[in-house]
C-alpha positions in Angstrom: -18.0 -1.6 -5.3 -14.3 -1.7 -4.5 -12.8 0.8 -2.4 -10.3 3.0 -4.5 -7.9 3.3 -1.4 -7.5 -0.6 -1.7 -5.9 -0.3 -5.0 -3.6 2.4 -3.7 -2.8 0.2 -0.6 -1.9 -2.7 -2.9 0.3 -0.6 -5.1 2.2 0.7 -2.1 2.8 -2.8 -0.8 4.2 -3.9 -4.3 6.4 -1.0 -4.2 7.5 -1.9 -0.8 8.2 -5.5 -1.7 10.0 -4.3 -4.8 12.3 -2.0 -2.8 13.1 -4.8 -0.3 14.1 -7.1 -3.2 16.4 -4.5 -4.7 18.0 -3.6 -1.4 18.6 -7.4 -0.6 20.0 -7.9 -4.1 22.3 -4.7 -3.7 23.4 -5.8 -0.3 24.5 -9.1 -1.7 26.3 -7.5 -4.6 24.2 -9.2 -7.1 23.2 -7.8 -10.5 19.6 -8.1 -11.9 21.2 -10.4 -14.4 22.6 -12.8 -11.7 19.6 -12.7 -9.6 17.1 -13.4 -12.2 19.3 -16.5 -13.4 19.5 -17.8 -9.8 15.8 -17.4 -9.3 14.9 -18.9 -12.6 12.7 -16.0 -13.7 13.1 -13.6 -16.6 15.1 -10.4 -16.3 11.9 -8.5 -17.2 9.9 -10.0 -14.6 12.5 -9.1 -11.8 12.6 -5.5 -13.2 8.9 -5.3 -13.1 8.7 -6.7 -9.7 11.6 -4.4 -8.3 9.7 -1.5 -9.8 6.4 -2.4 -8.1 4.7 -2.8 -11.4 3.9 -6.6 -11.1 1.8 -8.9 -9.3 4.1 -11.8 -8.6 3.0 -15.2 -7.7 4.1 -16.7 -4.5 6.3 -19.2 -6.4 8.1 -16.2 -7.9 8.7 -14.7 -4.6 9.8 -17.8 -3.1 12.5 -18.4 -6.0 13.7 -14.9 -5.3 13.8 -15.3 -1.5 15.8 -18.7 -2.1 18.2 -17.0 -4.5 18.7 -14.1 -2.1 19.2 -16.7 0.9 16.7 -14.6 2.8 13.4 -15.5 4.5 10.3 -14.8 2.2 8.8 -12.9 5.4 11.7 -10.4 5.3 10.8 -9.6 1.7 6.9 -9.2 2.3 6.9 -7.7 5.8 
């Protein structure tokens, strides 16, 4: 049986990653439109990720990190 707190922990981590992506995007004066185009992902995917409602693939996170010109580790720390 899965520990219910594990799901809470995952949700908290998703929100934290989404917050870091949003913060980096704003710091670089990028709109969601510009970032999703630069990263090669859909705007909906970016919105869901920033809101902490999605479970992105490693490829998606790498694309976003590259588009933001920031190390992936800084987004997922």
